[in-house]
N, C-alpha and C positions, 0 to 999 in steps of 0.2 A: 541709924542713918537714916535721913530722907532723901527721897528720889525726886526727880523733877515734878513726877507730877503729884507728890505730896504723902505718897506712900512710903513706910516706914520699913525699911529690912535690918534685922537683925545681924550684927557682924560680929565675927570672932577673931581674933589674934593671936597666933601663937611663936613665940621666940621671940629673939631679939632686933630690935630696932635697926637698921642699919644693914641686914642682912639681907642679901638677895632675896625676892619677894614672887612667892607662888599664891596662885587664885586657885582654891577647889571649888569646882561647881557639880555638886550633888545631883543625884538620879531623881526620877518622876516622883513628885508629891514629898518630897524628902529635906529633913533640917539638917543642920551640920553633924548631930550626934550620927547620921548613918555611916559617917568616915570611922566611927571607934577611934582608936587610939593613933591612926596614922597619921593626922596631922602634928603631935606630940613626936611622932617618930621621924617626919622628915624634919621639924624644928631641930633634933638632936642633931641632924648635918649641918646645921649652920644655915638655916632657911629661916625666914620670916612668912610663916603661912597665914593665908586668910582664908575663913571660912565663913558662910553666912547660911542663912535661911530664905529659899525659895518664898515667894509671894504665896500665905495662904498656909505656911507650915512654922513651926516651931513659935517664937517670938516674934516673927513678923507679920505684919497686915494682911489679913484677908482681903485682899484687892483683886482677887481672881476673878475674870467674867468669860464668856464664850469666845472672847475674841482673842484669848491667851495664846501665844504661839511660842515655839522656841528661838524665834527672831526676837521676839517681844523680851523673852526672857535673858537674851544675850546683850540687849539694851539697857537691861537692868544691870548687868554683869560690867558691861560701860561705863555707867552711869556710876557704878559703886566705885570705881576704879579712881576715875575724875573726880569724884566725892572727895575719896580720901587722898587726894593729891599724888597719886601714883602713875606716872606716865605710861608704863607699861609692866607687864608681869608675864612669869612663867604660867601659864595656863594648863590647867589639868582637869579634864571633866571625865564624870564615870557616869555610863549609863546615859539615861538622857542628857544628863550634864555633858555628853560627848556632843550631843546634837547641838546644846547650846552653845556650848566652844564652837563647834564649826563655823555659826553665822558670827560669832564675837570676831574669829580670825579672817573672816570673808569680809566682814562689814567693815572693822576697825584694827586693821591690820598692825598699824603702829603701836596699837596696846597689847600687843602677843609676843613676847621675845621667843618662845617657844611652844609647841603644843603637842598636850599629850592626850591621848583618846582612849580611856580605859573601857573595855566591853561594850561597845558601842556599834555602830552603823550609821550610813548615810540617810539613811530612811527605811520604810517598807517595801518602797516602789521596787527595789532592786536587791534588795536585803533579803536573806532567809529569814522565814517568820519564826517567831519562837514558838515553841510547844504549846499547845493547849492548855495544860497544866499551869503553865507561867501566865498565860494571860488570863485565866480563871484567879490565880493568885493575886495579880495586880489589881483586878477590877473589883475582888473582894476586899482587898487592905488588911487581909486575916495575916497577921504577924509569922503564925506559925507556918502558913502555906508559903509565905514568902521567903521564909528563912530556908526552908525546904529547897526550895528555886534557886535561893541566890548561892547556895553555898556549896562547895564540892562533895563529892560524896563521902570524903576521910573526913569531914567536918560538921557534916549537916546536920547530926543528931548530937552534936558536941553542945551543952548547955553555954557554955564560956565562950565558944564562938559565937553561937547564936546572940549572946549578950552584947556583943561588939557590933553586931548589925544597929543597934540604937534603940532610940525611944519612941520617934517621933510618931505624932499623930495629926491627922489632917482629917477634915470634915468631908463627907462623902461627896457635896459640891466642888469642894477644891480637887480632892482626886478626879475627880471627873472631867475636870477643866485641864488636869494636866495630862492625864492620860490621851485626852485627844490632842493638844498640842503636840504630844511625842508621836502619836499616830499620824498626824498629818505632816510631822515634816520630813523636808524632801530635800537635801542640798547635792544631790549627785552632780546636778549639771553645773554647780558651783565650786564643786572641791578643788577643781583644778585651779582656782583662784588664789587659793592658801600659799602663802609664801613662807609662814613661820616654818622652821625645823620641826618635823612631825614624826614623834612615837605612837605607833597603834600597837596596845597593851592588851592581852587577851588571855584568859583561863581557857584550856582545852577541854576541860569538863563542864564548861558553863552552860548551864541548863536554861537560863533565862534570855539569854543572845547568843544563839548557836555560832561556834567560834568560824565558821566560814566567812561571816561578817566582818572578821578582822581581816581576812585576805582581801576582800573585795573593798574596802575601805583603804586601804593602805595602797591597794592597786591605782585610786582614784586621785590620791593626793601626790604631788609631786615630791619626787624624792624621799617618799616617807620610809621611815623603819618600821617593820613588823617584828615584835619581841612575842612570842608565846610562851605560857606557863603551864606544863605540863601536869595535867591532875586538878590544877584550879577551877574554881567555879567562878561565877559572876562576883562574889565579894572577894576576890583574889587578894586585896590590898592588905585584907587582917588574915589571910590564909598562909602567905609565903612572903619571906623578906626578898627574894628575888625581885618580887615587884619594885620596893624601895631602891634596890641596887640598880636596876634597870632605868628605874626615873630618873636620880642621882647621875648616871652616866650621861644620860640623854642632854640635862642640861648644862654638865660640864663641857660636854662636846660643843 
């Protein structure tokens, strides 16, 4: 798919045409493979699921620059929906994807039917900082270190679970641009403008984004619902089916 600035984004479709549409927005420097089998799990619920590779990841163009922001990435998501001829979708962001999804809901409310924010925060200014171990893992891009921080304690050493985290590879330059965009994100003063019904979902054993962030995020968004997943980590959607059921219930309501 070609964006208005000429950049190409790789887009993947799961499920049957004509079904309710879900747009999944992945985390920092991540392509669609970071979702593992989750898109197909959602498709079995009768949903049409869209995933895509962020700029500089997967099969998308490496058109990242030092001006990249979570807000500009949200514009990519908006342009993606427009180009595909989709007036609005159920928007689900994970990790940095929640930061992108926040701006999509704030700047383009008509395109967001419901909003789901998984393992995220409104920004570092009022958020609880991640542990130093997680910061180091993200900055190095080391897949083993990231897997250790991203999965809950019960599955952190499970090769099968770690394989579901995906095979995404990005250049050091792209990683730096994405990390800068995520670090500089601050939507706290605008979260009250979100009108879409919002679900905040978070694992209580998240070692990448401390769970207190979920409480703060839900409190900042009008009428948001908070759903905690006991014992689950940052990659909760591949750890427990409860995450799928919580999301399904949210969009059904």
